[in-house]
C-alpha positions as CSV (number, residue, x, y, z in Angstrom):
1,X,92.5,80.6,88.6
2,X,95.8,82.0,89.9
3,X,96.9,83.2,86.4
4,X,93.8,85.3,86.1
5,X,94.3,87.0,89.4
6,X,96.7,89.8,88.3
7,X,94.5,90.6,85.2
8,X,91.4,90.7,87.4
9,X,93.1,92.8,90.0
10,X,94.1,95.3,87.3
11,X,90.6,95.2,85.8
12,X,89.2,95.9,89.2
13,X,91.5,98.9,89.7
14,X,90.7,100.3,86.3
15,X,86.9,99.9,86.9
16,X,87.3,101.5,90.3
17,X,89.1,104.5,88.8
18,X,86.5,104.9,86.0
19,X,83.7,104.8,88.7
20,X,85.5,107.4,90.7
21,X,85.6,109.8,87.8
22,X,82.0,108.9,86.8
23,X,80.9,109.5,90.4
24,X,82.3,113.1,90.3
25,X,80.7,113.7,87.0
26,X,77.4,112.4,88.2
27,X,77.5,114.7,91.3
28,X,78.5,117.6,89.0
29,X,75.6,116.8,86.6
30,X,73.1,116.5,89.4
31,X,74.3,119.8,91.0
32,X,74.0,121.8,87.8
33,X,70.6,120.3,87.1
34,X,69.2,122.0,90.2
35,X,67.3,125.3,90.2
36,X,69.3,128.5,90.2
37,X,71.2,129.8,92.2
38,X,71.7,126.4,93.9
39,X,73.0,124.9,90.7
40,X,76.2,126.7,91.0
41,X,76.7,125.9,94.7
42,X,75.8,122.3,94.4
43,X,77.5,121.7,91.0
44,X,80.8,123.0,92.4
45,X,80.7,122.3,96.1
46,X,79.4,118.7,96.2
47,X,82.1,117.2,94.0
48,X,84.7,119.3,95.8
49,X,83.6,117.9,99.2
50,X,83.6,114.4,97.8
51,X,87.1,114.8,96.5
52,X,88.3,116.2,99.8
53,X,86.7,113.4,101.8
54,X,87.9,110.7,99.4
55,X,91.4,112.0,99.6
56,X,91.4,112.3,103.4
57,X,89.8,108.9,104.2
58,X,89.6,106.6,101.2
59,X,92.9,107.1,99.5
60,X,95.2,104.2,100.3
61,X,98.2,106.5,101.0
62,X,96.3,108.9,103.2
63,X,97.4,109.2,106.8
64,X,93.7,108.8,107.9
65,X,93.0,105.8,105.6
66,X,90.0,103.9,107.1
67,X,91.2,100.5,106.0
68,X,90.6,98.5,102.8
69,X,87.3,96.9,103.7
70,X,85.7,100.1,105.1
71,X,87.0,102.0,102.2
72,X,85.4,99.5,99.8
73,X,82.0,99.9,101.6
74,X,82.3,103.7,101.7
75,X,83.1,103.7,97.9
76,X,80.1,101.5,97.2
77,X,78.0,103.9,99.3
78,X,79.3,106.9,97.3
79,X,78.9,105.2,94.0
80,X,75.2,104.3,94.8
81,X,74.6,107.9,95.9
82,X,76.0,109.0,92.5
83,X,73.6,106.6,90.8
84,X,70.7,107.9,92.8
85,X,71.8,111.4,91.8
86,X,71.7,110.4,88.2
87,X,68.3,108.9,88.6
88,X,67.1,112.1,90.3
89,X,68.5,114.3,87.5
90,X,66.6,112.3,84.9
91,X,69.3,110.0,83.5
92,X,68.0,106.6,84.3
93,X,70.3,104.8,81.8
94,X,73.4,106.4,83.3
95,X,72.1,105.6,86.8
96,X,71.7,101.9,85.9
97,X,75.1,101.8,84.4
98,X,76.6,103.4,87.5
99,X,74.8,100.9,89.7
100,X,75.9,97.9,87.6
101,X,79.5,99.2,87.6
102,X,79.5,99.8,91.4
103,X,78.1,96.4,92.3
104,X,80.5,94.7,89.8
105,X,83.5,96.5,91.2
106,X,82.4,95.8,94.8
107,X,81.9,92.1,94.2
108,X,85.2,91.8,92.2
109,X,87.2,93.7,94.9
110,X,85.7,91.6,97.7
111,X,86.4,88.4,95.8
112,X,90.0,89.5,95.1
113,X,90.6,90.5,98.7
114,X,89.5,87.0,100.0
115,X,92.6,84.9,100.6
116,X,90.6,81.7,99.8
117,X,90.0,83.0,96.3
118,X,93.7,83.1,95.5
């Protein structure tokens, strides 16, 4: 199992990055699916606020980093919110894919952070 750990860690990081980009795209999509004039406000402001908050509190190199476990839980919460936004905008398939990816990433990252799993 030790030989798989670097590959799994890399896969988890790639999946996390893909989910981060998909999360922003989901919030953008949901925002622009709203009625005018709120579509412009929500389509631009919501992803911008998420980027600022992510960079301030969830980025590992941030001065205000909340810690690995809290960041993982917060990321899961944001990914689930993005999936709900996709469902709300009428994209059930993309919402399901977002949920599956979020839970997979969360479980894999939790397993890799457990010292007994190494």
